[in-house]
C-alpha positions in Angstrom: 154.2 253.2 262.1 153.4 250.5 264.6 151.0 250.6 267.6 151.4 248.6 270.7 148.4 248.7 273.1 149.1 248.6 276.8 146.1 247.6 278.9 145.6 250.0 281.9 142.7 250.5 284.3 141.5 253.3 282.1 141.5 251.1 279.0 143.9 250.7 276.1 146.8 253.3 275.9 148.7 253.2 272.6 152.5 253.5 272.8 154.0 254.6 269.5 157.1 253.2 268.1 158.4 255.5 265.4 161.4 257.6 264.2 160.6 260.5 266.7 162.5 258.8 269.5 159.4 257.7 271.6 160.5 255.0 274.1 159.1 251.8 275.4 159.0 250.2 278.8 160.6 246.7 279.0 157.3 244.8 279.1 156.1 246.7 275.9 159.3 246.2 274.1 159.2 242.4 275.0 155.6 242.1 273.9 156.4 244.0 270.5 159.2 241.6 269.9 157.3 238.4 270.7 154.4 239.5 268.6 156.6 239.1 265.7 156.8 235.4 266.4 153.4 235.0 264.7 155.3 235.5 261.4 157.1 232.2 262.1 160.6 231.5 261.1 161.6 232.8 257.6 165.2 231.8 257.0 167.2 234.4 254.9 169.7 237.2 255.5 168.2 240.2 253.6 166.0 241.4 256.3 168.8 241.3 258.9 171.3 242.9 256.7 168.9 245.7 255.8 168.2 246.3 259.6 171.9 246.3 260.3 172.6 248.7 257.4 169.9 251.1 258.7 171.6 251.0 262.0 175.0 251.9 260.6 176.3 248.3 260.4 177.2 248.0 264.1 178.3 244.4 263.7 181.4 245.7 261.9 182.8 247.3 265.1 183.9 243.9 266.7 185.2 240.5 265.8 184.8 237.2 267.4 183.5 233.6 267.0 180.3 232.5 265.4 179.3 229.0 266.8 177.0 226.6 265.0 176.2 222.8 265.6 173.5 220.6 266.8 174.5 220.1 270.4 177.2 221.8 272.6 176.9 225.3 271.0 176.0 226.9 274.4 178.6 224.9 276.3 181.4 226.0 273.9 180.1 229.6 274.2 180.1 229.5 278.0 183.6 227.9 278.2 185.1 230.4 275.5 183.4 233.4 277.2 184.7 232.4 280.7 188.1 232.1 279.6 188.0 235.5 277.7 186.6 237.2 280.8 189.4 235.6 282.9 191.8 237.2 280.5 190.3 240.6 281.0 188.4 240.8 277.8 185.0 242.7 277.6 183.0 240.0 275.9 179.6 240.0 274.3 177.7 236.7 274.4 174.3 235.3 272.9 173.3 232.2 274.7 170.0 230.8 273.7 167.3 229.9 274.3 166.7 231.8 277.5 165.5 230.1 280.7 163.6 232.7 282.7 164.1 236.1 281.1 164.5 237.2 277.5 167.4 239.3 278.5 169.6 236.3 279.0 170.0 236.2 275.2 172.2 239.4 275.3 175.0 239.3 277.8 178.3 241.0 278.5 180.8 239.3 280.6 178.1 236.9 281.7 175.7 239.6 282.9 172.3 240.1 281.0 171.3 243.4 279.5 169.4 245.5 282.0 165.6 246.1 281.2 166.0 249.8 280.5 168.7 249.4 278.0 167.0 246.6 276.3 163.8 248.6 275.8 165.6 251.6 274.5 167.7 249.7 271.9 164.6 247.6 271.0 162.6 250.8 270.3 165.4 251.9 268.1 165.4 248.8 266.1 161.6 248.4 265.9 161.4 252.0 264.5 163.2 250.6 261.5 161.2 247.5 261.0 158.5 249.0 258.8 161.1 250.5 256.5 162.8 247.2 256.0 159.4 245.5 255.6 158.5 247.5 252.6 161.4 246.1 250.5 162.3 242.9 252.2 159.2 241.6 254.1 158.5 241.6 257.9 161.5 241.0 260.1 161.0 238.2 262.3 161.5 238.2 266.1 164.9 236.6 265.8 166.0 239.0 263.2 165.0 241.9 265.2 166.8 240.5 268.3 169.9 239.9 266.3 169.9 243.5 265.3 169.3 244.7 268.9 172.1 242.5 270.1 174.8 243.8 267.6 173.6 247.4 268.2 174.0 247.0 272.0 177.4 245.3 271.8 178.8 248.2 269.6 177.3 250.8 271.8 178.7 249.1 274.9 182.1 248.8 273.3 182.7 245.0 273.6 186.3 243.9 272.7 184.8 240.9 270.9 181.8 238.7 270.7 180.9 235.0 271.0 177.6 234.4 269.1 175.6 231.3 269.0 173.7 230.4 265.7 170.0 230.3 266.1 168.9 227.6 263.5 171.2 225.9 261.0 173.8 228.4 259.7 173.5 229.3 256.1 170.3 231.4 256.3 170.3 232.2 260.1 170.1 235.8 261.0 173.4 235.7 263.0 175.3 234.8 259.7 174.9 238.4 258.6 178.0 238.9 260.9 181.4 237.4 260.1 183.5 237.5 263.2 186.7 235.9 261.8 186.5 232.5 263.6 183.6 230.0 262.6 183.0 227.0 264.8 180.8 223.9 264.0 180.6 221.8 267.3 179.0 218.6 265.9 176.2 217.6 263.6 173.4 215.1 264.2 169.6 215.0 263.2 167.5 217.9 264.5 165.3 220.4 262.9 165.0 218.1 260.0 162.0 219.8 258.5 164.0 222.9 257.9 167.6 221.8 257.6 167.4 218.4 255.8 166.8 214.7 256.4 170.4 213.5 256.5 173.4 214.4 258.7 175.3 215.5 255.5 172.5 217.9 254.4 172.3 219.5 257.9 176.1 219.8 257.9 176.0 221.8 254.7 173.6 224.3 256.3 175.9 224.6 259.4 179.2 224.6 257.5 178.1 227.6 255.4 178.9 229.9 258.3 182.7 229.3 257.3 183.5 232.3 255.1 186.6 233.2 253.1 189.2 234.7 255.4 187.9 232.9 258.4 189.7 230.3 260.6 187.4 227.4 261.3 187.1 224.8 264.1 185.0 221.7 264.3 184.3 218.7 266.6 182.3 216.9 263.9 183.1 213.4 262.6 182.0 211.1 259.8 180.0 212.3 256.9 179.4 215.7 258.5 183.2 216.2 258.8 183.6 215.4 255.3 181.2 218.2 254.3 182.8 220.6 256.7 186.3 220.0 255.2 184.9 220.5 251.7 183.5 223.8 252.7 186.7 224.9 254.2 188.7 224.0 251.2 186.2 225.7 248.9 186.7 229.1 250.8 190.4 228.6 251.6 189.6 228.7 255.4 192.2 226.9 257.5 190.3 224.2 259.6 191.2 222.7 262.9 189.5 219.3 263.7 189.4 218.6 267.4 188.7 215.1 268.9 187.4 214.9 272.4 189.9 215.7 275.1 190.7 212.6 277.1 188.6 212.3 280.2 190.8 211.8 283.3 188.0 212.0 286.0 184.5 213.2 287.0 182.7 213.9 290.2 179.6 215.6 291.4 180.9 219.1 290.4 182.5 218.6 287.0 185.1 216.8 285.0 188.8 216.6 284.5 190.4 216.4 281.0 193.7 216.2 279.5 194.1 219.3 277.3 197.3 219.5 275.1 199.8 221.8 276.5 197.6 222.7 279.6 197.8 219.1 280.8 195.2 218.1 283.3 192.4 220.8 283.5 189.4 221.0 285.8 186.1 221.9 284.0 183.1 223.0 286.1 180.6 221.4 283.7 179.0 217.9 284.3 179.0 215.1 281.8 181.6 213.2 279.9 180.3 214.9 276.8 181.8 218.1 277.9 185.2 216.7 277.2 184.5 217.2 273.4 183.0 220.7 274.1 186.1 221.8 276.1 188.4 220.5 273.2 186.4 222.7 270.7 186.3 225.7 273.0 190.2 225.4 273.6 190.8 225.3 269.8 188.4 228.3 269.3 190.6 230.3 271.7 193.6 229.2 269.7 191.9 230.4 266.5 190.9 233.7 268.0 194.6 234.2 268.9 195.8 233.2 265.4 193.3 235.6 263.8 194.7 238.4 265.9 191.4 238.9 267.8 192.3 237.8 271.4 195.0 236.1 273.2 194.0 234.1 276.3 197.0 232.8 278.4 197.1 229.3 279.9 196.3 230.6 283.3 193.3 232.4 282.2 192.0 229.3 280.3 192.4 227.2 283.5 190.7 229.8 285.6 187.8 230.2 283.1 187.2 226.5 282.7 187.2 226.0 286.4 184.7 228.8 287.0 182.4 228.5 284.0 178.6 228.7 284.6 175.9 227.2 282.3 172.6 227.3 284.0 170.0 224.7 283.3 172.4 222.3 281.5 173.2 219.5 283.9 172.9 222.0 286.7 172.8 220.4 290.2 170.8 222.1 292.9 170.2 221.4 296.4 166.6 222.0 297.2 165.4 221.3 300.9 168.2 218.7 301.1 167.2 217.0 297.8 169.4 216.7 294.8 167.7 218.4 291.8 169.4 218.1 288.4 168.3 220.4 285.5 168.9 219.6 281.9 167.3 220.5 278.6 168.2 217.3 276.7 165.6 218.2 273.9 166.9 216.0 271.1 168.0 212.3 271.0 171.8 213.3 271.1 171.3 215.4 274.1 169.2 212.9 275.9 171.8 210.3 275.3 174.4 212.6 276.8 172.1 213.1 279.8 171.6 209.4 280.2 175.3 208.7 280.2 175.8 211.7 282.7 173.1 210.3 285.0 174.8 207.0 285.3 178.2 208.6 285.8 176.7 210.9 288.5 174.8 208.1 290.3 177.5 207.5 292.9 177.6 211.1 293.8 173.8 211.6 294.2 171.7 210.9 297.2 170.5 207.4 297.3 166.9 206.6 296.7 164.3 206.2 294.0 164.8 208.9 291.4 162.0 211.0 289.9 162.1 212.2 286.4 159.9 215.3 285.6 159.7 215.2 281.8 158.4 217.4 279.0 159.0 217.3 275.3 157.9 219.6 272.5 155.5 217.9 270.1 157.7 218.8 267.1 160.7 217.0 268.4 161.7 213.3 268.0 159.8 212.3 271.1 160.5 208.6 270.8 164.2 209.3 270.3 164.4 211.4 273.3 162.4 208.9 275.4 164.4 205.9 274.2 167.8 207.6 275.0 166.6 208.6 278.6 165.0 205.2 279.2 168.4 203.6 278.6 169.9 205.2 281.7 170.4 202.6 284.3 169.6 205.2 287.0 166.1 205.7 285.5 165.3 202.0 285.4 163.2 202.2 288.5 162.3 205.9 288.3 159.0 207.6 289.0 158.4 209.5 285.6 156.1 212.5 285.9 155.1 213.9 282.5 154.1 217.5 282.3 153.8 220.4 279.8 155.1 224.1 280.1 153.0 226.9 279.0 153.0 227.7 275.4 151.1 225.0 273.6 154.0 223.4 271.8 154.6 220.5 274.2 153.2 217.0 273.7 150.2 216.7 276.1 151.4 215.1 279.3 149.0 212.0 278.9 150.4 211.4 275.4 153.9 211.6 276.6 153.3 209.2 279.5 151.9 206.8 276.9 155.0 207.2 274.7 157.3 206.6 277.7 155.4 203.4 278.7 155.5 202.1 275.1 159.2 203.0 274.4 160.4 201.7 277.7 158.5 198.4 277.3 159.9 197.9 273.8 163.4 198.5 275.1 162.8 196.1 277.9 164.2 198.6 280.4 161.5 198.3 283.0 161.0 194.7 283.2 164.0 193.0 281.6 167.3 195.0 281.8 166.6 197.7 284.2 167.7 196.2 287.6 170.4 194.3 286.0 171.8 197.2 284.2 171.8 199.2 287.5 173.6 196.6 289.3 176.2 196.3 286.6 176.8 200.1 286.5 177.1 200.0 290.4 179.5 197.2 290.2 181.7 199.0 287.8 181.9 202.1 289.9 182.4 200.1 293.1 179.3 201.3 294.8 176.2 199.5 296.3 173.2 199.1 293.9 170.2 201.2 294.9 168.2 198.9 297.2 164.8 200.4 295.9 165.0 199.0 292.5 161.6 198.4 291.0 159.8 198.9 287.7 159.5 202.4 286.5 156.1 204.1 287.0 154.7 206.8 284.6 152.0 209.4 285.5 150.8 212.8 284.0 150.5 216.0 285.9 149.6 218.9 283.5 151.0 221.9 285.5 154.7 222.1 285.8 154.7 223.6 289.3 152.4 220.8 290.6 154.6 218.2 288.9 157.6 219.7 290.7 155.7 219.8 294.0 154.9 216.2 293.6 158.5 215.2 292.7 159.7 216.9 295.7 157.0 215.8 298.2 158.4 213.8 301.1 156.5 210.8 300.2 158.5 210.5 297.0 161.6 209.5 299.2 165.1 211.1 299.3 166.2 210.1 295.8 167.3 212.7 293.2 164.9 214.6 290.9 165.8 215.1 287.3 164.0 217.9 285.3 164.7 217.4 281.5 163.4 217.1 278.0 162.7 220.7 277.2 164.6 224.1 278.2 161.1 225.6 278.6 160.4 223.2 281.4 163.8 223.6 282.9 163.4 227.5 282.8 160.0 227.3 284.5 161.6 224.9 287.1 164.5 227.1 287.7 162.4 230.2 288.2 160.5 228.3 290.9 163.6 226.7 292.7 166.4 229.4 292.3 166.5 232.9 293.6 169.1 234.3 291.1 169.6 237.9 291.1 171.2 237.8 287.7 168.1 236.0 286.1 165.0 237.6 287.5 161.9 236.2 285.5 160.3 238.4 283.1 156.8 240.1 284.0 153.8 238.2 282.6 152.7 239.4 279.2 149.1 238.3 279.6 148.0 242.0 280.1 149.7 243.1 276.8 148.3 242.8 273.3 149.5 244.0 269.9 147.2 246.0 267.7 146.2 244.3 264.4 148.3 245.4 261.5 
């Protein structure tokens, strides 16, 4: 039995989580789950499988696509989900990480689970945790969340699910489910401390989601593709390899690509890298049809791609007349994609000196992310404000500012190439170079809200504001800037504590 203590005016009131059917409120359920984070990440499938078995194996009641990859998983999930919804399917989705509310991680038809349902299903799963722990060890937060998700999807009667892998693939909790279609978007270096030090080693972890009887799809290339092809042959899973769709145009609100029999297609996602993700998404829909899981007609695909939403990922807002662009870009490959997108978007953004509000987690490749972002011509003369979202994992702002200055100086962006590159990009696009070009400046403001206020202050000029480097920062900024009825921020958990075990 587990006790969760809720602080009240009268003292600490215990709320029991047991087999008797006692319930939790949403804040208590969230605190109980997040307290499991102190056990860290323990990769392996036995605990998740035991939880699902205790629940009656709800994951067996629906099929769908399991999506792994270094970058692009969420974009492919959003594209596939939007097309399935346009075709009339009731679709479960698991985008991650969340931005402003934990409930974003469990969605049906793009709508997050309501707090009451989340709390009820969480209580049911938490009641089984101690039983599982006796034989398999303590279930982690993500393992419990995976069981909650599959239990809710089964209860709600989804037609199919589109599930994003959490970390790697082979030993990730989501791999306890085999939906029939396995997707690996791409592979690059990330989470190397857990997945391996080479692209090929990481690809082996991700390719392991391809199981016998599956249909497989990938947008990977090079050594990673070799690994994925070997895995597919070993388990006799037909594999579709999808190169990026040809990019035919881009503007402020999205891109246009040439997509096989669909011809010219409008995609409401920004960034030329989305051409690759759109190709993988379309091939995933083909695989779902070939597997007899779902059929999405061409018209529904077009409608879904044109209407897709993916908050916090190259999301462009207008805030008091200012362009504000939100994007996580938490690893070098993601940062490089953002840098390309910034230069592509430059002609469509308000003129003026840009401001970059930046935070990077300390366990990431900080220099790799900084180097990629510093290569953007748009940021050659930027005001860079380094900050740190709450949680303690972010690199201290002063250290991040020093790393930016050192990496930018090494690249020669600020004082050698910046202005010339900016003019070259402007010439290529047939627009005037920004007249305010100057050396980038770097500063540290610890509080994200204060950093955002400084970026939006009238004295900063009319140029665009870019918030990037960490989805934790993007989530904090979005909660401040956007009144989204579908994504109401979670209540603070500072008043909740978990009793010692």
